[in-house]
C-alpha positions as CSV (number, residue, x, y, z in Angstrom):
1,M,-0.3,0.1,-0.3
2,L,0.9,3.8,-0.4
3,K,-0.2,6.4,1.8
4,V,-0.5,9.9,-0.3
5,I,1.4,13.2,1.5
6,N,0.8,15.4,-1.3
7,G,-1.3,14.2,-4.8
8,G,0.9,16.6,-6.4
9,I,-0.7,19.2,-9.3
10,E,-2.7,15.8,-10.8
11,T,-1.9,12.0,-9.8
12,L,-4.4,9.8,-11.3
13,V,-4.4,5.7,-11.7
14,E,-4.3,5.3,-15.4
15,D,-4.0,1.9,-17.2
16,W,-3.8,1.3,-21.0
17,P,-5.5,1.3,-23.5
18,G,-8.2,2.4,-21.0
19,R,-11.9,2.4,-21.6
20,L,-12.7,1.5,-25.1
21,G,-15.9,1.1,-26.8
22,Y,-17.9,3.7,-24.7
23,L,-17.1,7.0,-26.3
24,G,-20.5,7.0,-28.3
25,K,-22.1,6.9,-24.6
26,G,-20.2,9.9,-23.5
27,M,-17.8,7.8,-21.5
28,S,-14.2,8.7,-22.0
29,A,-11.4,6.0,-22.8
30,S,-9.0,7.9,-20.3
31,G,-5.9,5.8,-20.2
32,A,-2.0,6.6,-19.7
33,F,-0.8,9.7,-22.0
34,D,2.4,7.8,-22.2
35,N,1.5,4.4,-22.5
36,V,5.0,3.3,-23.8
37,A,6.8,4.9,-20.3
38,L,3.7,2.8,-18.7
39,G,4.5,-0.2,-20.3
40,L,7.8,-0.2,-19.8
41,G,7.3,0.4,-15.8
42,N,4.9,-2.3,-15.7
43,I,7.5,-4.8,-17.2
44,L,10.3,-3.6,-14.9
45,V,8.2,-4.7,-12.2
46,G,6.9,-8.2,-13.0
47,N,3.4,-6.7,-14.4
48,A,1.3,-6.8,-17.3
49,A,2.3,-4.0,-19.7
50,G,-1.0,-2.4,-19.5
51,E,-1.4,-2.6,-15.8
52,A,-2.5,0.3,-13.9
53,G,-0.1,2.9,-12.3
54,L,0.3,6.3,-11.0
55,E,0.5,8.9,-13.8
56,I,2.0,12.2,-12.4
57,T,1.4,15.2,-14.3
58,G,3.3,18.3,-13.2
59,G,5.1,16.7,-10.0
60,F,5.0,17.4,-6.5
61,F,3.7,13.9,-5.4
62,E,4.8,12.8,-2.4
63,A,3.8,9.3,-0.4
64,E,5.0,6.6,2.0
65,F,5.0,3.0,1.8
66,D,3.2,1.1,3.9
67,G,5.2,-2.5,2.8
68,D,7.7,-3.8,1.0
69,T,7.7,-3.8,-2.8
70,V,9.2,-3.1,-5.9
71,I,8.8,0.1,-8.0
72,A,10.0,1.4,-11.4
73,I,10.0,5.2,-12.0
74,T,9.4,6.3,-16.1
75,G,8.3,9.3,-18.4
76,T,10.0,12.7,-17.6
77,D,12.3,12.9,-14.8
78,M,10.7,14.9,-11.8
79,Q,14.0,14.1,-10.1
80,P,12.3,11.4,-7.7
81,T,13.5,10.6,-4.3
82,L,13.6,7.7,-1.9
83,N,14.4,8.8,1.7
84,G,16.4,11.9,0.1
85,E,18.6,9.8,-2.2
86,K,17.8,10.3,-5.6
87,V,15.9,7.4,-7.7
88,P,17.1,6.0,-11.1
89,M,14.9,5.9,-13.7
90,Y,14.0,3.1,-16.0
91,E,15.1,0.5,-13.3
92,P,13.1,-1.6,-10.9
93,V,13.7,-0.1,-7.0
94,M,13.3,-2.0,-4.1
95,V,11.7,-0.2,-1.3
96,T,10.3,-1.2,2.3
97,R,8.2,-0.4,5.1
98,G,8.2,3.7,5.8
99,D,10.1,4.6,2.9
100,H,9.6,8.4,1.3
101,I,8.8,9.1,-2.1
102,K,8.9,12.4,-3.3
103,F,9.1,14.0,-6.9
104,L,9.8,17.6,-7.7
105,H,8.4,19.5,-10.8
106,I,8.0,18.8,-14.4
107,G,11.0,17.5,-16.1
108,P,13.0,18.8,-19.1
109,M,11.7,16.8,-21.4
110,G,7.9,16.2,-20.6
111,F,5.2,16.7,-18.2
112,R,4.2,13.0,-16.7
113,A,5.9,10.4,-14.9
114,Y,4.9,7.1,-13.9
115,L,5.2,5.2,-11.2
116,T,4.6,1.3,-11.0
117,L,4.5,-0.9,-8.5
118,A,4.8,-4.7,-8.4
119,G,1.1,-6.5,-8.6
120,G,-0.2,-2.8,-9.9
121,I,-2.7,-0.9,-8.5
122,D,-5.6,-2.3,-6.5
123,V,-9.0,-0.6,-7.9
124,P,-11.8,-2.0,-9.2
125,A,-12.3,-2.0,-12.8
126,Y,-15.0,0.2,-14.2
127,L,-16.1,-0.9,-17.8
128,G,-13.2,-2.7,-18.6
129,S,-10.7,-0.3,-17.2
130,K,-9.1,1.1,-14.0
131,S,-8.3,4.1,-15.3
132,T,-9.5,8.0,-14.1
133,C,-12.0,10.0,-15.7
134,I,-12.1,12.9,-13.7
135,F,-14.8,15.0,-15.6
136,G,-16.9,12.0,-15.2
137,S,-15.7,11.3,-11.4
138,Y,-15.6,7.4,-12.6
139,G,-12.6,4.9,-12.4
140,G,-9.4,4.8,-11.0
141,F,-9.3,6.0,-7.3
142,Q,-12.7,6.9,-6.6
143,G,-13.1,8.9,-9.9
144,R,-10.9,11.7,-8.6
145,K,-7.4,12.6,-8.4
146,L,-5.1,11.6,-5.7
147,A,-5.2,13.4,-2.2
148,P,-3.4,13.5,1.3
149,G,-4.5,10.7,3.5
150,D,-5.5,8.7,0.2
151,V,-4.5,5.0,0.9
152,V,-3.7,3.2,-2.8
153,K,-3.6,-0.6,-2.3
154,T,-1.4,-2.8,-4.5
155,G,-2.3,-6.1,-5.9
156,A,0.1,-8.9,-5.0
157,P,3.5,-9.3,-7.0
158,K,3.5,-12.0,-9.7
159,A,7.4,-13.2,-8.4
160,G,9.5,-12.9,-5.7
161,L,10.1,-9.1,-4.8
162,S,14.2,-9.7,-5.3
163,E,13.6,-11.6,-8.4
164,L,11.9,-8.5,-9.6
165,A,14.5,-6.1,-8.6
166,A,16.9,-7.9,-11.0
167,N,14.9,-7.2,-14.0
168,R,16.6,-5.1,-16.8
169,L,15.2,-3.4,-19.8
């Protein structure tokens, strides 16, 4: 689990390809803006490429881990830190209970970063997707962006954490 300290400018639960086939009924597909970055992050932590992760738009997201897991950060480099130490991009990173992750602001080459966690994000799928539609208030984490105090649950990792931490692209 992940306890949100600062939801940042806009942090959403997003998967890929999102909620397809409902646009004619007024339902947004939603889904990750940078599906390649989300997919690579998911592969690094042992998830299916389309599994839900956190899409951090604009930066300033901050959270604390409530258990041991493996994470990966992809997309733009928002200078993420774990317990004050720089976190490498596009690599799996082992985290333990109580670890504190923090993102700064938009990166030099983009506006969105992705935080993927082993086991994915455990939110109910709505019309076949875990993606958030904020203007419709559905999907994702209660149909809204993350806010301080939110607790985001994760699924079970598909392999041992030390095995996942050894993954490379």
